[in-house]
Each structure stands twice: as structure tokens, then as C-alpha cells.
C-alpha positions in Angstrom: 1.5 -13.5 59.3 2.0 -9.8 60.0 5.3 -8.9 57.9 6.5 -6.8 61.3 6.3 -7.6 64.9 4.5 -10.7 65.2 7.3 -12.7 63.3 10.2 -11.2 64.9 11.9 -10.4 61.2 13.1 -7.2 60.9 11.8 -4.6 58.7 15.3 -3.1 58.1 17.7 -4.6 55.5 21.3 -4.9 56.6 24.0 -2.5 55.1 27.3 -2.4 55.0 30.7 -4.6 55.2 31.8 -4.1 58.6 30.7 -7.3 59.8 31.4 -9.6 56.0 33.0 -12.6 56.2 36.1 -13.3 54.1 38.1 -16.9 53.4 41.6 -16.7 53.3 41.9 -15.9 49.7 40.2 -12.8 50.4 36.9 -13.5 48.8 34.1 -12.3 50.2 32.0 -15.2 51.5 28.0 -15.0 49.9 24.9 -16.6 51.1 21.9 -17.6 48.5 18.7 -19.3 48.1 17.1 -21.2 45.5 13.3 -20.4 46.5 11.1 -23.0 45.3 7.2 -23.8 45.8 6.4 -27.1 47.6 5.7 -29.0 44.3 9.1 -27.8 43.0 7.8 -26.6 39.5 8.4 -22.9 39.7 11.5 -20.9 41.5 11.1 -17.3 43.0 13.6 -14.4 41.1 14.1 -10.9 42.9 15.0 -7.7 40.9 18.9 -6.8 41.4 19.4 -3.3 42.5 22.7 -3.0 40.7 21.7 -4.6 37.1 18.4 -4.8 36.8 18.0 -8.0 35.7 16.5 -11.1 37.6 18.7 -12.9 40.3 18.1 -15.6 43.4 17.8 -13.8 47.1 21.7 -13.7 47.9 23.9 -11.4 50.1 27.1 -11.3 52.7 27.3 -14.3 55.5 28.3 -11.9 58.4 30.2 -12.7 61.5 27.4 -13.2 63.9 25.5 -15.1 62.0 25.8 -19.0 60.5 25.8 -18.9 56.5 21.9 -21.2 56.6 21.0 -18.3 58.6 22.7 -15.6 56.4 20.8 -17.3 53.7 17.1 -17.1 55.2 17.6 -13.9 56.0 19.0 -12.4 52.4 15.4 -14.3 51.4 13.6 -12.4 54.4 15.1 -8.8 53.1 15.5 -9.0 49.3 12.7 -11.2 48.5 10.5 -11.2 51.8 9.7 -15.2 52.0 9.7 -17.2 55.1 11.9 -20.6 54.3 12.2 -24.0 55.6 16.1 -25.0 54.3 16.2 -28.5 52.3 19.4 -29.0 51.2 23.1 -27.6 50.9 24.0 -27.0 47.4 27.4 -26.1 47.9 30.1 -23.9 47.4 29.9 -22.0 43.8 32.9 -19.6 42.6 32.6 -16.7 41.0 33.3 -17.3 37.6 32.5 -13.4 36.0 35.4 -11.3 34.9 36.5 -8.4 37.6 35.2 -5.4 36.4 38.5 -4.0 37.8 41.4 -5.3 39.4 40.2 -3.6 42.7 37.0 -5.9 42.6 36.4 -8.6 45.5 36.0 -12.3 44.2 33.1 -14.1 46.1 32.6 -17.5 46.9 28.9 -18.5 46.9 27.0 -21.5 49.0 23.3 -21.8 47.6 20.5 -23.6 49.8 17.9 -24.9 48.1 14.8 -23.7 50.0 11.1 -24.2 50.2 9.0 -21.0 50.7 6.5 -21.2 53.4 4.9 -17.6 52.8 5.3 -14.9 51.3 4.8 -11.6 52.7 3.0 -8.7 51.6 5.2 -6.2 53.2 9.0 -6.8 53.6 12.5 -4.8 54.2 13.6 -4.4 50.4 10.1 -4.1 48.6 10.5 -0.4 47.7 13.6 -1.9 45.7 13.0 -4.9 44.8 10.2 -7.0 42.1 9.8 -10.6 42.9 8.1 -13.2 40.6 8.2 -17.0 39.9 9.4 -19.0 37.4 9.6 -22.5 35.3 12.9 -23.6 35.7 13.1 -22.6 31.7 12.2 -19.1 32.4 14.6 -18.5 35.0 17.6 -20.6 33.4 17.1 -17.9 30.2 16.8 -14.9 33.3 20.0 -16.2 34.9 22.1 -16.2 31.7 24.1 -13.7 32.5 25.2 -15.1 36.2 26.9 -18.6 35.5 27.0 -18.8 39.3 23.4 -18.4 39.9 22.6 -20.9 37.0 24.8 -23.2 38.8 22.8 -22.9 42.0 19.5 -23.2 40.1 21.0 -26.6 38.1 22.1 -28.0 41.4 18.9 -27.7 42.9 16.0 -30.7 42.8 13.7 -28.2 41.0 11.5 -30.2 38.1 13.0 -29.3 34.4 
């Protein structure tokens, strides 16, 4: 499957927060994916563009889409993967302390998904690496991001 044209996926990442959803507490609503291979033995992580560590694909849930659609869009934009969402892993609160008093908090909703295809070209391919990790490897990479560890822990991935 080609990465542009035939799969109807944009090669442009959405940017900005003009369509960003917030809840009544002012928390930014974020959709994310725990992308697993078919036998659930490895998870795909991507390089964070800000912190230079490995993270799960995730990003803002926008006003013109449902949360599962936002999660699938983020999986495509950040990791270049086509997915099938299998489970809703629920809400996870951002447990990191704010860097400064003006920093907005996030409320995450993660989904477990099976990766159906991994494309050679994708919107953020020049900004991010992607790689497959076992549960133990992923857990270690996510040690500074407890909210991402919680999503991984809630998944049905083989330990």
C-alpha cells in the first residue's frame, strides 16, 4: 500500500491547537495508541521530538473528529502505521508536575491497536524514528512517563 494517494492519508501532520479539545477543568484532551504486533509480543514506540526519548504515539484530540479517529490519525502522522483499534484502555491523568504554573494539564485516552501495516513514508518520518520493543524494554524507555507506562500496563501485551 502506498503511503500517499491510494490510502487516503494525508502526508501533512496537523499542527497548532485551534481545534484542540479541552474538558471543563481546562485539561487538554489527548488521544493515544498502544500499537502492538498481531501476536502482542512487541509494541512500537516513537522518538519524542521534544524530549529525545521513546514514547507512545499520541496527540491532541480535535473538535472535528472522534477520539478513536484522533488516535488513529496520530498513529499515522507520528509512526506511519495503519491500525485496527482493539480496546479502549480508558482515561489516564497526566501525573507529571507542571514545568511552570502556566503549563496546561493533559487528560489522555489510550487505545490498544493491532498494526496492520507499517508504511515506508509518513508525515513525520523526517522528525521521528520508530522501533519495536518488548514489554520490558518499552517499560524501561517509558520510565519517566508514568502515564504512558499505565497505558502499556493496561494493554493485553505479553509480558
